C-alpha positions as CSV (number, residue, x, y, z in Angstrom):
1,L,22.6,45.9,-53.6
2,F,19.1,46.2,-51.9
3,T,18.6,49.7,-53.1
4,E,19.3,48.8,-56.8
5,M,16.7,46.0,-56.9
6,P,13.0,46.8,-57.5
7,G,11.0,46.4,-54.3
8,S,14.2,45.6,-52.4
9,G,13.6,48.3,-49.8
10,F,10.2,46.8,-48.9
11,R,11.7,43.3,-48.6
12,F,14.5,44.5,-46.4
13,H,12.1,46.2,-44.0
14,L,9.9,43.1,-44.0
15,T,12.8,40.8,-43.2
16,L,14.0,43.2,-40.4
17,F,10.5,43.3,-38.9
18,S,10.3,39.4,-39.0
19,V,13.6,39.0,-37.3
20,T,12.8,41.6,-34.6
21,T,9.4,40.0,-33.9
22,A,10.9,36.5,-33.6
23,L,13.5,37.8,-31.2
24,S,10.8,39.6,-29.1
25,V,8.7,36.4,-28.9
26,A,11.7,34.3,-28.0
27,S,12.6,36.8,-25.3
28,W,9.1,36.7,-23.9
29,Y,9.1,32.9,-23.7
30,L,12.5,32.9,-22.0
31,W,11.2,35.4,-19.5
32,L,8.2,33.2,-18.8
33,Y,10.4,30.2,-18.4
34,Y,12.6,32.0,-16.0
35,K,9.7,33.2,-13.9
36,K,8.2,29.7,-13.8
37,R,11.5,28.3,-12.8
38,Q,11.8,30.9,-10.0
39,K,8.3,30.0,-8.7
40,K,9.1,26.3,-8.7
41,Q,12.3,26.8,-6.8
42,K,10.3,28.7,-4.1
43,D,7.6,26.0,-3.8
44,F,9.3,23.4,-1.6
45,P,7.2,20.2,-1.0
46,T,5.5,19.4,2.3
47,L,5.4,15.9,3.8
48,L,2.0,15.4,2.2
49,D,3.5,16.0,-1.2
50,L,5.9,13.1,-0.7
51,I,3.2,10.4,-0.4
52,G,3.2,8.1,-3.4
53,N,5.3,8.0,-6.5
54,T,7.5,5.4,-4.7
55,P,10.4,3.7,-6.6
56,L,10.0,0.2,-8.1
57,I,13.2,-1.7,-7.2
58,K,14.6,-5.0,-8.4
59,I,15.0,-7.8,-5.8
60,R,18.4,-9.0,-7.1
61,S,18.7,-12.2,-5.1
62,L,15.3,-13.6,-5.9
63,S,15.5,-12.5,-9.5
64,D,18.9,-14.3,-9.9
65,L,17.5,-17.5,-8.3
66,T,14.3,-17.6,-10.3
67,G,15.3,-16.3,-13.7
68,C,12.4,-13.9,-13.5
69,E,12.6,-10.1,-12.9
70,I,11.0,-9.7,-9.5
71,L,10.3,-6.1,-8.7
72,A,8.9,-4.4,-5.6
73,K,7.2,-1.1,-4.9
74,A,9.2,0.4,-2.1
75,E,6.4,1.8,0.0
76,F,8.6,2.2,3.0
77,V,9.9,5.5,1.5
78,N,6.6,7.2,2.2
79,P,6.9,9.8,4.9
80,G,5.0,7.6,7.4
81,G,7.1,4.6,6.5
82,S,4.5,2.4,5.0
83,L,1.9,1.8,2.2
84,K,-0.8,3.0,4.5
85,D,0.1,6.6,3.9
86,R,-1.8,6.3,0.6
87,L,-5.0,5.0,2.3
88,A,-4.8,7.6,5.1
89,I,-4.5,10.7,3.0
90,A,-7.2,9.4,0.6
91,V,-9.7,8.7,3.4
92,I,-9.1,12.1,5.1
93,R,-9.3,14.1,1.9
94,D,-12.5,12.3,0.9
95,A,-14.0,13.0,4.3
96,E,-13.1,16.7,4.0
97,R,-14.7,17.0,0.6
98,S,-17.9,15.4,1.8
99,G,-18.1,17.5,5.0
100,L,-17.7,14.6,7.4
101,L,-14.4,16.0,8.7
102,R,-14.2,19.6,9.7
103,P,-11.3,21.7,11.1
104,G,-10.4,20.6,14.6
105,G,-12.2,17.2,14.2
106,S,-11.2,13.8,15.5
107,I,-10.5,10.6,13.6
108,Y,-11.3,7.2,15.0
109,E,-9.9,3.9,13.6
110,G,-9.4,0.3,14.5
111,T,-6.1,-0.9,13.2
112,V,-3.2,-3.3,13.9
113,G,-0.9,-0.3,13.9
114,S,0.3,0.9,10.5
115,T,-2.9,2.6,9.4
116,G,-3.1,4.3,12.7
117,L,0.4,5.7,12.4
118,S,-0.3,7.0,8.9
119,L,-3.6,8.6,10.0
120,T,-2.0,10.1,13.0
121,W,1.0,11.9,11.4
122,I,-1.3,13.2,8.6
123,A,-3.9,14.3,11.1
124,N,-1.2,16.2,13.1
125,H,-0.1,17.8,9.8
126,L,-3.6,19.0,9.0
127,G,-4.8,19.9,12.5
128,Y,-6.9,16.9,13.5
129,R,-6.8,14.6,16.5
130,T,-6.8,10.7,16.4
131,C,-8.1,8.0,18.6
132,I,-6.7,4.6,17.7
133,Y,-8.1,1.2,18.9
134,M,-5.8,-1.8,18.3
135,P,-5.4,-5.4,19.5
136,N,-3.0,-5.8,22.4
137,D,-0.9,-8.6,20.8
138,Q,0.7,-6.5,18.1
139,A,4.3,-5.3,18.0
140,K,4.8,-2.8,20.8
141,E,6.7,-0.3,18.7
142,K,3.5,0.5,16.8
143,S,1.6,1.6,19.9
144,I,4.7,3.4,21.2
145,G,4.9,5.3,17.9
146,L,1.3,6.3,18.1
147,E,1.7,7.6,21.6
148,V,4.8,9.6,20.6
149,L,2.8,11.2,17.8
150,G,0.1,12.1,20.3
151,A,-2.7,9.8,19.4
152,Q,-5.0,8.4,22.0
153,V,-4.3,4.7,22.0
154,V,-6.7,2.1,23.4
155,Q,-5.5,-1.5,23.3
156,V,-8.0,-4.3,23.6
157,P,-7.9,-8.2,23.6
158,P,-8.1,-9.7,20.1
159,V,-11.6,-11.2,19.4
160,T,-13.6,-12.1,16.3
161,I,-15.1,-9.3,14.2
162,A,-18.6,-10.5,15.2
163,D,-17.8,-9.6,18.8
164,P,-18.9,-6.0,19.8
165,S,-15.6,-5.6,21.7
166,H,-13.5,-6.2,18.5
167,Y,-11.2,-3.2,18.1
168,V,-12.8,-2.1,14.8
169,N,-16.3,-2.2,16.3
170,I,-15.3,-0.2,19.3
171,A,-13.7,2.5,17.1
172,E,-16.9,2.8,15.0
173,R,-19.2,2.9,18.1
174,T,-17.1,5.5,19.9
175,A,-17.1,7.8,16.8
176,Q,-20.8,7.5,16.6
177,E,-21.2,8.3,20.3
178,E,-19.0,11.3,20.1
179,A,-20.9,12.7,17.2
180,A,-24.2,12.1,19.0
181,K,-23.0,14.2,22.0
182,D,-22.6,17.3,19.9
183,A,-24.3,18.0,16.6
184,F,-21.4,20.3,15.6
185,A,-18.7,17.9,16.6
186,S,-16.6,16.3,13.8
187,A,-16.0,12.7,14.7
188,L,-14.9,10.6,11.7
189,Y,-14.7,6.8,11.8
190,S,-12.3,6.4,8.9
191,N,-13.4,2.8,8.4
192,Q,-10.4,1.5,6.4
193,F,-11.9,-1.9,5.7
194,E,-15.2,-0.7,4.2
195,N,-14.3,2.8,2.9
196,L,-14.0,2.6,-0.8
197,A,-11.7,5.7,-0.9
198,N,-9.1,3.0,0.0
199,F,-9.7,1.1,-3.2
200,Q,-10.0,4.2,-5.3
201,T,-6.7,5.7,-4.3
202,H,-4.9,2.5,-5.4
203,Y,-6.9,2.5,-8.7
204,D,-6.1,6.2,-9.3
205,N,-2.5,6.3,-8.1
206,T,-0.7,3.1,-7.2
207,G,-1.9,1.1,-10.2
208,P,-1.0,3.8,-12.8
209,E,2.4,4.3,-11.1
210,I,3.3,0.6,-11.5
211,Y,2.1,0.4,-15.1
212,K,4.1,3.4,-16.0
213,Q,7.2,2.2,-14.2
214,V,7.1,-1.2,-16.0
215,R,6.4,0.6,-19.3
216,G,3.3,-1.6,-19.8
217,R,5.3,-4.9,-19.7
218,L,4.1,-6.9,-16.7
219,D,3.2,-10.6,-16.3
220,A,2.0,-10.8,-12.7
221,F,1.1,-8.6,-9.7
222,V,1.4,-10.3,-6.2
223,M,-0.2,-8.8,-3.1
224,G,-1.8,-9.7,0.2
225,A,-5.1,-8.4,1.5
226,G,-6.0,-7.0,4.9
227,T,-8.5,-4.3,3.9
228,G,-8.2,-5.5,0.3
229,G,-7.9,-2.0,-1.1
230,T,-4.5,-2.4,-2.7
231,I,-5.0,-5.6,-4.5
232,A,-8.5,-4.5,-5.6
233,G,-7.5,-1.1,-6.8
234,V,-4.2,-2.0,-8.5
235,G,-5.6,-5.3,-9.8
236,R,-8.5,-3.6,-11.5
237,Y,-6.3,-0.9,-13.1
238,L,-3.9,-3.4,-14.4
239,K,-6.6,-5.8,-15.7
240,E,-8.2,-2.9,-17.6
241,R,-4.9,-2.3,-19.4
242,D,-4.0,-5.9,-20.0
243,R,-6.3,-8.8,-19.1
244,G,-3.4,-11.2,-19.4
245,I,-1.7,-9.8,-16.3
246,L,-1.9,-12.4,-13.5
247,V,-3.2,-11.1,-10.2
248,V,-2.2,-13.3,-7.3
249,L,-3.3,-13.1,-3.7
250,A,-0.6,-13.8,-1.1
251,D,-2.3,-15.0,2.1
252,P,-0.8,-15.9,5.5
253,Q,-1.7,-19.1,7.4
254,G,-5.0,-18.9,9.2
255,S,-6.6,-16.5,6.7
256,G,-9.5,-17.8,4.7
257,L,-9.1,-15.5,1.7
258,A,-6.9,-17.9,-0.4
259,S,-9.6,-20.5,0.0
260,R,-12.3,-18.0,-1.0
261,V,-10.4,-17.2,-4.2
262,K,-9.6,-20.9,-5.2
263,N,-12.6,-22.8,-3.7
264,K,-15.3,-20.1,-3.3
265,T,-15.3,-21.0,0.4
266,M,-13.9,-18.9,3.2
267,Y,-12.0,-21.6,5.2
268,D,-8.5,-22.4,6.3
269,S,-7.5,-25.8,7.8
270,S,-5.9,-24.0,10.8
271,E,-9.4,-22.6,11.6
272,K,-11.2,-25.9,12.1
273,E,-12.9,-26.7,15.4
274,G,-10.5,-27.2,18.3
275,T,-7.4,-26.0,16.5
276,R,-7.4,-22.2,17.0
277,P,-5.4,-21.1,20.0
278,R,-6.9,-17.6,19.9
279,H,-9.7,-15.5,18.3
280,G,-9.2,-14.2,14.8
281,I,-6.4,-15.2,12.5
282,F,-3.6,-17.2,14.2
283,S,-0.4,-16.0,12.5
284,I,2.7,-14.1,13.4
285,V,2.1,-12.1,10.2
286,E,0.6,-8.6,10.8
287,G,-1.3,-6.4,8.4
288,I,-2.7,-9.0,5.9
289,G,-5.1,-11.9,6.1
290,N,-8.7,-12.0,6.9
291,N,-11.7,-14.3,7.4
292,R,-14.3,-12.0,5.9
293,I,-14.8,-10.1,2.6
294,T,-14.5,-6.4,3.1
295,A,-16.2,-3.8,0.9
296,N,-12.9,-3.0,-0.7
297,L,-12.1,-6.6,-1.4
298,R,-15.6,-7.3,-2.6
299,T,-14.9,-5.1,-5.7
300,C,-12.7,-8.0,-6.9
301,F,-15.6,-10.5,-6.9
302,D,-18.9,-8.9,-7.6
303,G,-18.3,-7.7,-11.2
304,K,-19.5,-4.3,-10.2
305,Y,-16.5,-2.7,-11.9
306,G,-16.9,-4.3,-15.3
307,H,-15.5,-7.8,-14.6
308,S,-17.8,-10.8,-14.6
309,S,-15.2,-12.9,-12.8
310,S,-12.7,-12.2,-10.1
311,I,-10.0,-9.7,-10.6
312,I,-7.8,-12.1,-8.6
313,N,-6.7,-15.1,-10.7
314,T,-5.4,-17.3,-8.0
315,A,-4.0,-17.4,-4.5
316,T,-1.3,-19.0,-2.4
317,T,-1.0,-19.5,1.4
318,V,2.3,-18.9,3.1
319,S,3.1,-20.5,6.4
320,D,4.6,-18.6,9.3
321,Q,7.8,-20.6,9.0
322,T,8.2,-19.9,5.3
323,A,7.5,-16.2,5.9
324,L,10.0,-16.0,8.7
325,T,12.7,-17.8,6.6
326,M,12.1,-15.3,3.7
327,S,12.5,-12.3,6.0
328,R,15.9,-13.7,7.1
329,F,16.9,-14.5,3.6
330,L,16.1,-10.9,2.4
331,A,18.0,-9.4,5.3
332,H,21.0,-11.6,4.8
333,Y,21.3,-11.7,1.0
334,E,19.5,-8.6,-0.1
335,G,20.1,-6.2,2.8
336,L,16.4,-5.6,3.0
337,W,15.0,-5.5,6.5
338,S,11.3,-6.1,6.0
339,G,8.1,-6.7,7.9
340,S,6.1,-9.9,8.0
341,S,3.6,-9.0,5.2
342,T,6.4,-8.2,2.8
343,A,8.0,-11.6,3.5
344,V,4.7,-13.3,2.5
345,H,4.6,-11.2,-0.7
346,M,8.1,-12.3,-1.6
347,V,7.4,-16.0,-1.0
348,A,4.3,-15.8,-3.3
349,A,6.3,-13.9,-5.9
350,V,8.9,-16.7,-6.0
351,R,6.1,-19.3,-6.4
352,V,4.6,-17.4,-9.2
353,A,8.0,-17.1,-10.9
354,K,8.4,-20.9,-10.7
355,I,5.0,-21.4,-12.4
356,L,5.6,-18.8,-15.1
357,G,9.2,-19.8,-15.8
358,P,12.3,-17.7,-16.5
359,G,12.0,-14.4,-18.4
360,H,8.8,-13.1,-16.8
361,R,8.3,-9.9,-14.9
362,I,6.6,-9.9,-11.5
363,V,5.7,-6.9,-9.3
364,T,4.9,-7.0,-5.6
365,V,5.0,-4.6,-2.7
366,I,7.3,-3.8,0.3
367,C,4.8,-2.6,2.8
368,D,7.1,-1.3,5.5
369,R,10.5,-1.9,7.2
370,G,11.5,-4.3,10.0
371,E,11.8,-1.5,12.6
372,R,8.0,-1.8,13.1
373,H,8.3,-5.5,14.0
374,L,11.2,-5.7,16.4
375,T,9.3,-6.9,19.5
376,R,7.4,-9.6,17.6
377,F,8.4,-10.8,14.1
378,W,12.0,-9.9,14.6
379,N,12.1,-11.1,18.3
380,E,14.2,-14.2,18.1
381,K,13.2,-15.5,21.5
382,M,9.5,-15.1,20.8
383,M,9.8,-16.8,17.4
384,V,11.7,-19.8,18.9
385,K,9.0,-20.0,21.6
386,E,6.4,-20.2,18.8
387,G,8.4,-23.3,17.5
388,L,9.9,-21.5,14.5
389,D,13.4,-21.7,13.1
390,T,15.1,-18.3,12.9
391,A,18.3,-19.4,11.3
392,F,19.5,-17.7,8.0
393,P,18.7,-20.0,5.1
394,A,21.1,-21.0,2.3
395,Y,21.2,-19.0,-1.0
396,E,18.4,-20.9,-2.7
397,V,14.6,-20.8,-2.6
398,A,13.5,-24.5,-2.4
399,W,12.1,-23.8,1.0
400,C,9.5,-21.4,-0.5
401,F,7.6,-24.5,-1.7
402,K,7.2,-26.2,1.6
């Protein structure tokens, strides 16, 4: 048939050439795909690759009781077991890029424990040494964990930040002294409270993760503040996507941050003259709460990042008893064994749900697991000695508003 039609031979060869070319191109792409797949299969992740991209999980019990969808970023699945892995790797990488941290160098930090643990395991992974200063009234398992990882741990009495013997001030001073001894020495004070790499990693990573996971539909973000990096970074990112998202500070008793947000004054009633039984914040809650504005938290208030008013819309203070009750509630009805700061977050999330009403979506953060709080927050005898009720509550949330 082709031979009898004018020009049919040319068309036949053209068609044959087109088919052959298409098959060759397809084969080439299949080969490239196969080689790329082979390469991916060989490139197994390291522990550092597992930091971040944590799941967003539904807190079934609290969602059922409030009528809202209460979700939580499960930061305890990070390799170091806490949210602080994000801060630690960000600070270390930033110091490496700027030349402040060189091979074989040492990292100094003042911390209540979790940041120290994250810094130490990452430092070990990258070939650095760590020296951690912390108050001596924190859960013992934190200092034990640091020692197991090989950190030099120095525990000091808790005092106010204005005191030169505050654990943060000692860490900074020691790093400066070590650097002065040897011009070639690499002694980094990681400075989690004032180092804006903290804020930046939550703006660049945690915020976008949350926004993607909720597919852009979010009514409120609830978070505490110790360094302030998480609420500042995530809050800014979310506000830039949707100014209608409510950002709420969850504050433990004794902290003045809630008052700063609501009244523009750094004050808590438990801090008045003659009422404080110890220096600093008096609370069983570890990791959040403060009576000063850090550089990271200041990004919420000064309008430097494009906001004339505070990124934080409002705040709520959670008592030790309410936080303790929430932790027992979550363990008993949710199967979630959490730390003290997570309990504060969950109470605040329930309060926000009550204000917004059913049908809204609220995101908060599970900072770590209860294993890090066994000798203090989960020590029944100690809590009873503090005058707190450790009984499991009923399946309701009315106690969140006491």
